[in-house]
PDB file with one MODEL, atoms N, CA, C and O in Angstrom:
MODEL        1
ATOM      1  N   MET A   1      22.565   5.071  18.251  1.00  0.00           N
ATOM      2  CA  MET A   1      21.487   4.517  17.448  1.00  0.00           C
ATOM      3  C   MET A   1      20.248   5.401  17.484  1.00  0.00           C
ATOM      4  O   MET A   1      19.582   5.568  16.462  1.00  0.00           O
ATOM      5  N   SER A   2      19.931   5.963  18.628  1.00  0.00           N
ATOM      6  CA  SER A   2      18.734   6.796  18.726  1.00  0.00           C
ATOM      7  C   SER A   2      18.873   8.054  17.870  1.00  0.00           C
ATOM      8  O   SER A   2      17.876   8.593  17.387  1.00  0.00           O
ATOM      9  N   GLU A   3      20.106   8.519  17.682  1.00  0.00           N
ATOM     10  CA  GLU A   3      20.308   9.693  16.829  1.00  0.00           C
ATOM     11  C   GLU A   3      19.913   9.384  15.385  1.00  0.00           C
ATOM     12  O   GLU A   3      19.347  10.235  14.699  1.00  0.00           O
ATOM     13  N   ASP A   4      20.207   8.183  14.931  1.00  0.00           N
ATOM     14  CA  ASP A   4      19.845   7.802  13.565  1.00  0.00           C
ATOM     15  C   ASP A   4      18.337   7.835  13.370  1.00  0.00           C
ATOM     16  O   ASP A   4      17.852   8.336  12.356  1.00  0.00           O
ATOM     17  N   THR A   5      17.594   7.305  14.332  1.00  0.00           N
ATOM     18  CA  THR A   5      16.137   7.287  14.198  1.00  0.00           C
ATOM     19  C   THR A   5      15.585   8.705  14.214  1.00  0.00           C
ATOM     20  O   THR A   5      14.595   8.988  13.539  1.00  0.00           O
ATOM     21  N   ASP A   6      16.209   9.599  14.972  1.00  0.00           N
ATOM     22  CA  ASP A   6      15.756  10.987  14.985  1.00  0.00           C
ATOM     23  C   ASP A   6      16.018  11.647  13.632  1.00  0.00           C
ATOM     24  O   ASP A   6      15.188  12.406  13.132  1.00  0.00           O
ATOM     25  N   ASP A   7      17.174  11.351  13.048  1.00  0.00           N
ATOM     26  CA  ASP A   7      17.529  11.954  11.768  1.00  0.00           C
ATOM     27  C   ASP A   7      16.604  11.487  10.653  1.00  0.00           C
ATOM     28  O   ASP A   7      16.244  12.265   9.769  1.00  0.00           O
ATOM     29  N   TYR A   8      16.226  10.229  10.695  1.00  0.00           N
ATOM     30  CA  TYR A   8      15.439   9.660   9.602  1.00  0.00           C
ATOM     31  C   TYR A   8      13.950   9.572   9.921  1.00  0.00           C
ATOM     32  O   TYR A   8      13.214   8.891   9.208  1.00  0.00           O
ATOM     33  N   GLY A   9      13.496  10.236  10.961  1.00  0.00           N
ATOM     34  CA  GLY A   9      12.088  10.176  11.340  1.00  0.00           C
ATOM     35  C   GLY A   9      11.175  10.682  10.248  1.00  0.00           C
ATOM     36  O   GLY A   9      10.181  10.034   9.919  1.00  0.00           O
ATOM     37  N   ASP A  10      11.501  11.840   9.677  1.00  0.00           N
ATOM     38  CA  ASP A  10      10.668  12.423   8.620  1.00  0.00           C
ATOM     39  C   ASP A  10      10.724  11.570   7.359  1.00  0.00           C
ATOM     40  O   ASP A  10       9.711  11.361   6.691  1.00  0.00           O
ATOM     41  N   LEU A  11      11.918  11.082   7.043  1.00  0.00           N
ATOM     42  CA  LEU A  11      12.087  10.244   5.856  1.00  0.00           C
ATOM     43  C   LEU A  11      11.283   8.959   5.994  1.00  0.00           C
ATOM     44  O   LEU A  11      10.670   8.499   5.031  1.00  0.00           O
ATOM     45  N   ASP A  12      11.284   8.382   7.188  1.00  0.00           N
ATOM     46  CA  ASP A  12      10.545   7.144   7.434  1.00  0.00           C
ATOM     47  C   ASP A  12       9.043   7.368   7.277  1.00  0.00           C
ATOM     48  O   ASP A  12       8.344   6.516   6.729  1.00  0.00           O
ATOM     49  N   ALA A  13       8.548   8.502   7.752  1.00  0.00           N
ATOM     50  CA  ALA A  13       7.120   8.808   7.626  1.00  0.00           C
ATOM     51  C   ALA A  13       6.744   8.961   6.155  1.00  0.00           C
ATOM     52  O   ALA A  13       5.697   8.479   5.723  1.00  0.00           O
ATOM     53  N   ARG A  14       7.603   9.633   5.391  1.00  0.00           N
ATOM     54  CA  ARG A  14       7.333   9.802   3.962  1.00  0.00           C
ATOM     55  C   ARG A  14       7.374   8.463   3.238  1.00  0.00           C
ATOM     56  O   ARG A  14       6.587   8.213   2.325  1.00  0.00           O
ATOM     57  N   ARG A  15       8.306   7.603   3.661  1.00  0.00           N
ATOM     58  CA  ARG A  15       8.436   6.282   3.038  1.00  0.00           C
ATOM     59  C   ARG A  15       7.192   5.444   3.309  1.00  0.00           C
ATOM     60  O   ARG A  15       6.680   4.780   2.408  1.00  0.00           O
ATOM     61  N   ASN A  16       6.707   5.473   4.545  1.00  0.00           N
ATOM     62  CA  ASN A  16       5.495   4.723   4.887  1.00  0.00           C
ATOM     63  C   ASN A  16       4.303   5.228   4.093  1.00  0.00           C
ATOM     64  O   ASN A  16       3.470   4.436   3.653  1.00  0.00           O
ATOM     65  N   ARG A  17       4.213   6.540   3.906  1.00  0.00           N
ATOM     66  CA  ARG A  17       3.110   7.126   3.140  1.00  0.00           C
ATOM     67  C   ARG A  17       3.176   6.666   1.690  1.00  0.00           C
ATOM     68  O   ARG A  17       2.157   6.329   1.087  1.00  0.00           O
ATOM     69  N   ARG A  18       4.390   6.656   1.135  1.00  0.00           N
ATOM     70  CA  ARG A  18       4.554   6.234  -0.256  1.00  0.00           C
ATOM     71  C   ARG A  18       4.205   4.756  -0.422  1.00  0.00           C
ATOM     72  O   ARG A  18       3.565   4.375  -1.403  1.00  0.00           O
ATOM     73  N   ILE A  19       4.620   3.930   0.527  1.00  0.00           N
ATOM     74  CA  ILE A  19       4.300   2.501   0.466  1.00  0.00           C
ATOM     75  C   ILE A  19       2.797   2.295   0.508  1.00  0.00           C
ATOM     76  O   ILE A  19       2.258   1.462  -0.220  1.00  0.00           O
ATOM     77  N   ARG A  20       2.113   3.060   1.369  1.00  0.00           N
ATOM     78  CA  ARG A  20       0.654   2.939   1.488  1.00  0.00           C
ATOM     79  C   ARG A  20      -0.027   3.327   0.168  1.00  0.00           C
ATOM     80  O   ARG A  20      -0.965   2.659  -0.268  1.00  0.00           O
ATOM     81  N   ILE A  21       0.448   4.409  -0.464  1.00  0.00           N
ATOM     82  CA  ILE A  21      -0.136   4.858  -1.734  1.00  0.00           C
ATOM     83  C   ILE A  21       0.075   3.806  -2.820  1.00  0.00           C
ATOM     84  O   ILE A  21      -0.840   3.505  -3.588  1.00  0.00           O
ATOM     85  N   VAL A  22       1.285   3.249  -2.880  1.00  0.00           N
ATOM     86  CA  VAL A  22       1.577   2.226  -3.885  1.00  0.00           C
ATOM     87  C   VAL A  22       0.717   0.991  -3.654  1.00  0.00           C
ATOM     88  O   VAL A  22       0.214   0.396  -4.607  1.00  0.00           O
ATOM     89  N   ALA A  23       0.547   0.603  -2.392  1.00  0.00           N
ATOM     90  CA  ALA A  23      -0.264  -0.580  -2.076  1.00  0.00           C
ATOM     91  C   ALA A  23      -1.710  -0.391  -2.523  1.00  0.00           C
ATOM     92  O   ALA A  23      -2.296  -1.282  -3.138  1.00  0.00           O
ATOM     93  N   TRP A  24      -2.279   0.764  -2.214  1.00  0.00           N
ATOM     94  CA  TRP A  24      -3.669   1.024  -2.630  1.00  0.00           C
ATOM     95  C   TRP A  24      -3.789   1.079  -4.143  1.00  0.00           C
ATOM     96  O   TRP A  24      -4.776   0.605  -4.707  1.00  0.00           O
ATOM     97  N   THR A  25      -2.783   1.659  -4.811  1.00  0.00           N
ATOM     98  CA  THR A  25      -2.802   1.725  -6.271  1.00  0.00           C
ATOM     99  C   THR A  25      -2.800   0.327  -6.876  1.00  0.00           C
ATOM    100  O   THR A  25      -3.526   0.056  -7.832  1.00  0.00           O
ATOM    101  N   VAL A  26      -1.980  -0.559  -6.315  1.00  0.00           N
ATOM    102  CA  VAL A  26      -1.918  -1.935  -6.816  1.00  0.00           C
ATOM    103  C   VAL A  26      -3.242  -2.647  -6.596  1.00  0.00           C
ATOM    104  O   VAL A  26      -3.723  -3.348  -7.486  1.00  0.00           O
ATOM    105  N   ILE A  27      -3.837  -2.474  -5.416  1.00  0.00           N
ATOM    106  CA  ILE A  27      -5.120  -3.115  -5.114  1.00  0.00           C
ATOM    107  C   ILE A  27      -6.195  -2.650  -6.089  1.00  0.00           C
ATOM    108  O   ILE A  27      -6.939  -3.465  -6.636  1.00  0.00           O
ATOM    109  N   ILE A  28      -6.275  -1.337  -6.305  1.00  0.00           N
ATOM    110  CA  ILE A  28      -7.286  -0.791  -7.219  1.00  0.00           C
ATOM    111  C   ILE A  28      -7.027  -1.269  -8.648  1.00  0.00           C
ATOM    112  O   ILE A  28      -7.966  -1.603  -9.371  1.00  0.00           O
ATOM    113  N   ALA A  29      -5.753  -1.303  -9.056  1.00  0.00           N
ATOM    114  CA  ALA A  29      -5.426  -1.755 -10.409  1.00  0.00           C
ATOM    115  C   ALA A  29      -5.810  -3.218 -10.603  1.00  0.00           C
ATOM    116  O   ALA A  29      -6.303  -3.593 -11.667  1.00  0.00           O
ATOM    117  N   LEU A  30      -5.592  -4.038  -9.593  1.00  0.00           N
ATOM    118  CA  LEU A  30      -5.971  -5.453  -9.694  1.00  0.00           C
ATOM    119  C   LEU A  30      -7.477  -5.603  -9.833  1.00  0.00           C
ATOM    120  O   LEU A  30      -7.958  -6.402 -10.637  1.00  0.00           O
ATOM    121  N   ILE A  31      -8.217  -4.834  -9.048  1.00  0.00           N
ATOM    122  CA  ILE A  31      -9.679  -4.928  -9.103  1.00  0.00           C
ATOM    123  C   ILE A  31     -10.191  -4.442 -10.458  1.00  0.00           C
ATOM    124  O   ILE A  31     -11.038  -5.089 -11.073  1.00  0.00           O
ATOM    125  N   LEU A  32      -9.674  -3.296 -10.926  1.00  0.00           N
ATOM    126  CA  LEU A  32     -10.126  -2.759 -12.205  1.00  0.00           C
ATOM    127  C   LEU A  32      -9.679  -3.631 -13.369  1.00  0.00           C
ATOM    128  O   LEU A  32     -10.382  -3.746 -14.373  1.00  0.00           O
ATOM    129  N   GLY A  33      -8.513  -4.242 -13.233  1.00  0.00           N
ATOM    130  CA  GLY A  33      -7.980  -5.067 -14.314  1.00  0.00           C
ATOM    131  C   GLY A  33      -8.607  -6.436 -14.397  1.00  0.00           C
ATOM    132  O   GLY A  33      -8.296  -7.191 -15.318  1.00  0.00           O
ATOM    133  N   GLY A  34      -9.471  -6.782 -13.478  1.00  0.00           N
ATOM    134  CA  GLY A  34     -10.130  -8.079 -13.527  1.00  0.00           C
ATOM    135  C   GLY A  34      -9.455  -9.112 -12.649  1.00  0.00           C
ATOM    136  O   GLY A  34      -9.991 -10.203 -12.453  1.00  0.00           O
ATOM    137  N   GLY A  35      -8.284  -8.784 -12.117  1.00  0.00           N
ATOM    138  CA  GLY A  35      -7.606  -9.717 -11.222  1.00  0.00           C
ATOM    139  C   GLY A  35      -8.376  -9.905  -9.938  1.00  0.00           C
ATOM    140  O   GLY A  35      -8.292 -10.956  -9.302  1.00  0.00           O
ATOM    141  N   GLY A  36      -9.128  -8.887  -9.553  1.00  0.00           N
ATOM    142  CA  GLY A  36      -9.913  -8.979  -8.333  1.00  0.00           C
ATOM    143  C   GLY A  36     -11.325  -9.469  -8.584  1.00  0.00           C
ATOM    144  O   GLY A  36     -12.118  -9.587  -7.650  1.00  0.00           O
ATOM    145  N   ALA A  37     -11.648  -9.756  -9.848  1.00  0.00           N
ATOM    146  CA  ALA A  37     -12.998 -10.219 -10.178  1.00  0.00           C
ATOM    147  C   ALA A  37     -13.299 -11.541  -9.484  1.00  0.00           C
ATOM    148  O   ALA A  37     -14.411 -11.764  -9.004  1.00  0.00           O
ATOM    149  N   THR A  38     -12.303 -12.407  -9.438  1.00  0.00           N
ATOM    150  CA  THR A  38     -12.504 -13.696  -8.771  1.00  0.00           C
ATOM    151  C   THR A  38     -12.751 -13.494  -7.294  1.00  0.00           C
ATOM    152  O   THR A  38     -13.623 -14.135  -6.707  1.00  0.00           O
ATOM    153  N   VAL A  39     -11.984 -12.602  -6.694  1.00  0.00           N
ATOM    154  CA  VAL A  39     -12.146 -12.334  -5.266  1.00  0.00           C
ATOM    155  C   VAL A  39     -13.525 -11.749  -5.000  1.00  0.00           C
ATOM    156  O   VAL A  39     -14.206 -12.160  -4.061  1.00  0.00           O
ATOM    157  N   LEU A  40     -13.940 -10.791  -5.825  1.00  0.00           N
ATOM    158  CA  LEU A  40     -15.258 -10.187  -5.641  1.00  0.00           C
ATOM    159  C   LEU A  40     -16.366 -11.215  -5.843  1.00  0.00           C
ATOM    160  O   LEU A  40     -17.375 -11.188  -5.137  1.00  0.00           O
ATOM    161  N   THR A  41     -16.185 -12.116  -6.795  1.00  0.00           N
ATOM    162  CA  THR A  41     -17.185 -13.168  -7.027  1.00  0.00           C
ATOM    163  C   THR A  41     -17.287 -14.080  -5.815  1.00  0.00           C
ATOM    164  O   THR A  41     -18.383 -14.468  -5.409  1.00  0.00           O
ATOM    165  N   LEU A  42     -16.144 -14.420  -5.240  1.00  0.00           N
ATOM    166  CA  LEU A  42     -16.150 -15.274  -4.050  1.00  0.00           C
ATOM    167  C   LEU A  42     -16.807 -14.563  -2.873  1.00  0.00           C
ATOM    168  O   LEU A  42     -17.548 -15.175  -2.104  1.00  0.00           O
ATOM    169  N   LEU A  43     -16.530 -13.263  -2.735  1.00  0.00           N
ATOM    170  CA  LEU A  43     -17.073 -12.511  -1.599  1.00  0.00           C
ATOM    171  C   LEU A  43     -18.574 -12.300  -1.725  1.00  0.00           C
ATOM    172  O   LEU A  43     -19.317 -12.490  -0.762  1.00  0.00           O
ATOM    173  N   PHE A  44     -19.018 -11.906  -2.915  1.00  0.00           N
ATOM    174  CA  PHE A  44     -20.419 -11.516  -3.081  1.00  0.00           C
ATOM    175  C   PHE A  44     -21.276 -12.591  -3.744  1.00  0.00           C
ATOM    176  O   PHE A  44     -22.463 -12.373  -3.991  1.00  0.00           O
ATOM    177  N   GLY A  45     -20.690 -13.736  -4.031  1.00  0.00           N
ATOM    178  CA  GLY A  45     -21.444 -14.865  -4.557  1.00  0.00           C
ATOM    179  C   GLY A  45     -21.917 -14.643  -5.960  1.00  0.00           C
ATOM    180  O   GLY A  45     -22.569 -15.513  -6.537  1.00  0.00           O
TER     181      GLY A  45
ENDMDL
END
């Protein structure tokens, strides 16, 4: 089992990076698209 984690270590790091980029893109798109307007209104009154 440890051999598998060694083999896929680089792939896992790239996958985590891609997930992080997609998550931030979705968050920014929601805010720009007005989906986050309600959240911002609640936060900043």
